[in-house]
C-alpha distance (Angstrom), angle and dihedral (degrees) to the residues before:
residue distance angle dihedral
M1 . . .
K2 3.80 . .
Y3 3.79 115.1 .
P4 3.84 118.2 -150.4
I5 3.81 94.2 -137.5
G6 3.78 108.3 171.0
I7 3.81 92.4 -4.6
Q8 3.79 111.9 129.0
N9 3.79 102.1 170.7
F10 3.80 116.0 96.6
E11 3.80 94.7 -158.1
K12 3.81 90.8 54.0
V13 3.80 91.7 48.1
R14 3.79 91.9 52.4
K15 3.80 100.2 39.6
D16 3.80 95.6 43.7
G17 3.79 94.6 48.8
Y18 3.80 101.9 -112.6
V19 3.77 118.7 158.1
Y20 3.81 111.3 -94.8
V21 3.79 124.3 -165.3
D22 3.79 102.7 -141.4
K23 3.83 112.2 -121.6
T24 3.79 95.2 152.3
D25 3.80 95.0 111.9
L26 3.82 87.3 64.1
L27 3.80 90.0 44.3
Y28 3.80 90.7 54.7
K29 3.79 90.5 48.2
L30 3.82 90.4 52.1
A31 3.78 93.2 48.3
N32 3.78 95.2 49.1
E33 3.79 103.5 37.8
G34 3.80 100.9 48.9
N35 3.79 147.6 2.6
Y36 3.81 112.2 -140.6
Y37 3.80 123.5 48.3
F38 3.77 142.3 169.3
L39 3.82 125.8 -164.9
S40 3.78 127.0 -172.3
R41 3.80 118.3 -164.5
P42 3.83 136.2 150.7
R43 3.77 120.6 -91.4
R44 3.81 118.8 -81.4
F45 3.78 90.2 24.0
G46 3.81 100.2 119.6
K47 3.82 102.0 -92.2
S48 3.80 94.4 130.3
L49 3.81 92.1 48.3
L50 3.81 89.3 50.3
I51 3.81 91.2 52.8
S52 3.80 90.5 47.2
T53 3.81 88.9 51.7
L54 3.80 90.6 50.9
E55 3.81 89.2 50.1
A56 3.81 91.8 53.2
Y57 3.81 91.4 46.5
F58 3.81 95.0 50.1
S59 3.80 90.0 44.2
G60 3.80 87.2 62.5
K61 3.82 94.5 -119.5
R62 3.77 95.6 157.9
E63 3.81 93.7 165.3
L64 3.81 90.9 67.8
F65 3.80 91.0 58.5
K66 3.80 97.8 54.1
D67 3.83 110.8 146.5
L68 3.81 92.5 4.9
A69 3.80 122.9 120.3
V70 3.80 95.7 -105.2
E71 3.81 92.6 57.6
Q72 3.79 88.8 74.4
L73 3.80 94.7 39.5
E74 3.80 102.2 49.1
K75 3.81 116.3 70.5
E76 3.82 104.3 172.0
W77 3.85 108.9 40.6
T78 3.80 93.3 -163.1
S79 3.81 117.9 -170.4
H80 3.81 112.7 -130.0
P81 3.80 129.4 -172.6
I82 3.81 106.1 -99.0
L83 3.81 123.9 -146.9
H84 3.81 104.0 -168.6
L85 3.80 118.7 -178.1
D86 3.81 116.5 -173.9
L87 3.80 112.1 -172.3
N88 3.80 93.5 -179.0
T89 3.76 97.5 89.3
E90 3.78 105.0 69.9
R91 3.77 142.2 70.8
Y92 3.79 105.6 -124.8
N93 3.79 103.8 -158.0
T94 3.81 99.6 128.5
P95 3.83 134.4 38.6
E96 3.80 88.5 -114.1
A97 3.81 92.4 58.7
L98 3.81 92.8 68.4
V99 3.80 94.3 40.1
N100 3.80 90.6 50.7
K101 3.80 91.0 49.7
L102 3.81 92.2 52.2
E103 3.79 91.6 42.8
T104 3.80 90.7 54.7
R105 3.79 93.7 51.8
L106 3.80 92.3 44.5
Y107 3.79 90.8 51.1
E108 3.83 90.8 53.1
W109 3.80 91.5 48.7
E110 3.81 91.8 46.3
Q111 3.79 90.3 53.5
A112 3.80 88.4 55.6
Y113 3.79 101.0 39.8
G114 3.81 108.5 18.3
Q115 3.78 139.0 -86.5
S116 3.78 125.6 -106.5
P117 3.82 114.8 -120.8
V118 3.80 91.2 -146.8
A119 3.84 109.1 27.4
K120 3.80 110.0 104.4
T121 3.81 108.5 161.6
L122 3.78 122.4 77.7
G123 3.80 91.4 -116.2
S124 3.81 96.0 49.3
R125 3.81 91.3 47.0
F126 3.80 89.2 51.0
E127 3.81 90.1 51.3
Y128 3.79 91.0 51.5
V129 3.81 92.6 49.8
I130 3.82 91.6 50.5
Q131 3.80 93.3 50.0
H132 3.79 95.9 44.5
A133 3.80 93.6 44.9
V134 3.80 86.7 62.3
Q135 3.79 92.8 45.7
S136 3.81 93.7 49.5
T137 3.82 97.5 44.6
G138 3.80 103.9 28.9
Q139 3.82 90.2 -130.2
R140 3.78 131.3 98.6
V141 3.79 118.8 -105.8
V142 3.81 129.2 -100.8
I143 3.82 114.9 -149.0
L144 3.81 119.4 -161.0
V145 3.82 121.4 -178.7
D146 3.80 119.6 -174.6
E147 3.84 119.3 -159.9
Y148 3.80 94.1 -4.8
D149 3.83 89.9 -179.7
K150 3.82 100.3 49.3
P151 3.84 95.0 106.9
M152 3.80 93.1 51.5
L153 3.79 93.2 46.0
Q154 3.80 91.3 52.0
A155 3.82 88.9 51.6
I156 3.81 93.9 47.4
G157 3.83 91.9 122.1
N158 3.80 94.1 46.6
P159 3.83 110.2 65.2
A160 3.80 94.4 -176.1
L161 3.81 93.5 52.1
Q162 3.79 91.4 43.5
E163 3.80 90.4 53.6
E164 3.79 89.5 49.6
F165 3.80 90.7 53.4
R166 3.80 91.4 46.1
S167 3.79 91.4 53.5
V168 3.81 93.5 48.9
L169 3.81 94.1 47.6
K170 3.79 93.6 44.5
G171 3.80 90.8 57.3
F172 3.79 93.0 43.8
Y173 3.82 96.8 48.1
G174 3.81 90.5 43.4
A175 3.81 88.2 73.0
V176 3.80 88.8 70.7
K177 3.80 93.9 66.2
S178 3.80 94.0 46.9
C179 3.83 89.6 53.4
D180 3.79 96.4 49.4
K181 3.81 96.5 132.8
Y182 3.81 91.1 55.2
I183 3.81 96.2 51.4
R184 3.80 124.9 89.3
F185 3.82 96.5 178.8
A186 3.81 139.7 -7.6
F187 3.79 127.9 -168.5
F188 3.81 127.8 -177.7
S189 3.80 124.1 -173.0
G190 3.79 132.2 -172.7
V191 3.77 146.7 135.3
T192 3.80 99.4 -105.1
K193 3.77 128.5 59.3
F194 3.78 110.7 -103.3
G195 3.79 92.9 -132.7
K196 3.79 88.9 67.0
V197 3.79 96.7 56.8
S198 3.82 101.2 33.6
V199 3.80 96.9 -145.3
F200 3.80 88.3 130.4
S201 3.79 97.7 52.6
D202 3.82 88.6 115.5
L203 3.80 91.0 44.7
N204 3.78 99.5 58.4
N205 3.80 97.4 152.7
L206 3.82 95.7 78.7
F207 3.79 115.1 123.5
D208 3.80 110.5 -139.2
L209 3.81 111.1 -135.9
S210 3.79 94.8 175.6
M211 3.79 96.6 103.1
D212 3.79 100.7 16.7
N213 3.79 113.0 132.9
R214 3.81 93.2 -140.9
Y215 3.80 93.8 57.3
Q216 3.80 103.3 34.3
A217 3.83 90.5 116.2
L218 3.82 96.0 44.6
C219 3.81 89.1 110.0
G220 3.78 126.5 24.9
I221 3.80 128.7 30.8
T222 3.80 129.4 -77.9
E223 3.80 127.0 -145.8
Q224 3.79 89.3 -110.5
E225 3.82 90.0 54.6
I226 3.81 91.1 50.2
H227 3.80 89.7 59.7
A228 3.80 93.1 41.4
Y229 3.82 96.8 50.2
F230 3.81 107.9 17.4
E231 3.80 107.2 37.0
E232 3.81 94.3 121.9
P233 3.82 97.3 48.3
L234 3.80 87.1 44.3
K235 3.81 90.2 58.3
E236 3.81 90.5 45.5
L237 3.80 90.8 50.5
A238 3.79 90.1 53.0
Q239 3.80 93.2 48.3
N240 3.81 94.6 45.8
N241 3.79 91.7 51.5
G242 3.80 97.2 43.0
M243 3.79 93.5 -114.0
T244 3.77 137.1 123.8
C245 3.81 119.0 -110.6
E246 3.80 89.1 -108.8
Q247 3.80 91.9 53.3
T248 3.79 90.7 46.7
C249 3.80 92.5 51.3
Q250 3.79 89.9 49.3
K251 3.80 92.2 50.6
L252 3.82 91.4 48.4
K253 3.79 88.7 51.1
E254 3.80 93.0 49.3
R255 3.80 93.0 49.5
Y256 3.80 106.9 35.6
D257 3.81 109.4 14.3
G258 3.79 93.2 82.7
Y259 3.79 101.0 119.2
R260 3.79 128.8 97.2
F261 3.78 119.0 171.2
V262 3.80 96.0 175.6
E263 3.78 128.5 44.0
D264 3.82 106.9 -96.9
G265 3.81 87.4 0.9
I266 3.78 129.7 146.5
G267 3.79 120.6 -76.2
I268 3.80 114.4 -100.8
Y269 3.80 118.1 -154.5
N270 3.78 119.4 -140.8
P271 3.82 102.3 -108.4
F272 3.81 97.0 -152.2
S273 3.81 92.9 53.2
L274 3.79 93.6 42.1
L275 3.80 95.5 50.0
N276 3.81 91.2 47.1
T277 3.79 90.0 52.4
F278 3.80 92.7 52.0
S279 3.80 92.0 43.9
K280 3.82 95.8 49.6
Q281 3.81 92.9 34.1
K282 3.78 91.6 -135.7
F283 3.78 137.0 87.2
G284 3.80 117.4 -102.6
């Protein structure tokens, strides 16, 4: 069994034969019951893989979903223009660092969908890209933002810089609300709750999934999924550590089942820790 430790790209997971815990029924539910979402989860909890999966789904890549739940649920597999912003890959130690990151992504999108002759601010350029992506493809846009709060978290000890980042992001994300009719779906992920940092005060139509009972298992792994997908490595782990399966399950629960995202909800295992344990065949 190949474990996707540190792999955050859905297409790579599927094409290279890594084990994938199927969450696509929840993905389909998200895509077809709403438009604007926010999800807060700890680091190394599968947020980036979820966003990559959403990107593949909204790109209409049906072949990547063979034998997964959504293959039977989705009938159309429409390809939408995707605007994917990943704020993970940068060191945000100056105001220019964030602006440069957004400028780079905007430039790439403008090359694909057109550049406004008059729009100058980051927000107005973003608006133009959204509108013209729809005009050039005939399909509404999908917006995916990974680690929306990374700049502010890196500036946590510098209030002035953090406020600068907040102001820039607030203006940039505000373009999403003004372009509502052009947007098919928008998903923002991060570590902190958006209400605490107020960058979405202009985007007040986001639905917060973070503590929603229906989506508590959207990221991470449940005990039921351990037995459905990892029964063999579970038995090997028990044997290699001189334990019974029951003792092994109990030890896994004590070490990695420490997350509850809903009051009285199900236990969610940390996926990074769990996959490392199965891969190394020892507890760590």
